[in-house]
N, C-alpha and C positions, 0 to 999 in steps of 0.2 A: 806070362811071357813064354812064347813058344818059339823054338829054334829048329830049323830043318834045312836040308840041302836043296839048292836050286837045281831043278832038273831041266835039261835042254829040250824044249818042245818045238821051238822055231829055229833051232840051230842043228847043223848036221852032226855035231858031236854026240857020242853015246852017253857021256857023262862029263861033269865038271870035276869029278874026283874029289869032292868035299872041299874044293877051293872057293866055292861060292855058296854062302849060307844066308838064309833069310831068317830074320827075327821079327816076330809080331809083338809089338808093344801095345797092349790094350786092344781096343777095338778099332782104332782109327789110324794107327801108324805101323808101317812095314819098313824094315831096314834091310839093306843088302850089304853084306860083308864079303869082300873079295880078298883072299889071302889074309884073313883076320883083321882087315881094315874096313871101317865104315866108309862106303863109297857113294851110297845113294839111299834115299828114303822117300816114301810116298805117304802123303796124307790122304787116306781113303775117303774121308768126308768131303774134301774139296777136290779130289782127283788131281792133286798137284805133286810133282816130283822135284826133289832137290838132288842134284848130282854134285858131290863134293870134289871128286877127282877122277881122272882117267889115267892112272899110272902106266898101264901097258895095254897092248892090243888084247890080251886075254881079259883084263879087267873091263875094258870097253865091251867085249863080247858078253860078259856077265851082265853088265848094265843094260845093254840092248835087250837081252833075253828077259830080264827082270821087268823092264818097262812094258814090253809087248805082252807078257803074261798078265799084267795088270791093266791092260786096255789103254795104255798110253803110247802114242806114236812119236810125238815130238817132245823135246825137253830143252830147258834152258840151263846152261851150266852156271852154277853158283859155287864159288869157292869160299870156304870159311877159314 
């Protein structure tokens, strides 16, 4: 399990100031945490994303950045 900060590549922000973290679980799963809450994950094998919640505008910004960096443009919102 590897955990690191999401850096803004497609956003005008200089940093997300450790409020958006990525955790790689195994070889096929990447999870996004925004403000220490799991908000999205990607199954790398199937290239499918699950977005659990969009609490705020900032969290939505983190999710969009996360999806773009992983080659995904559209997503379906699924709430658990």
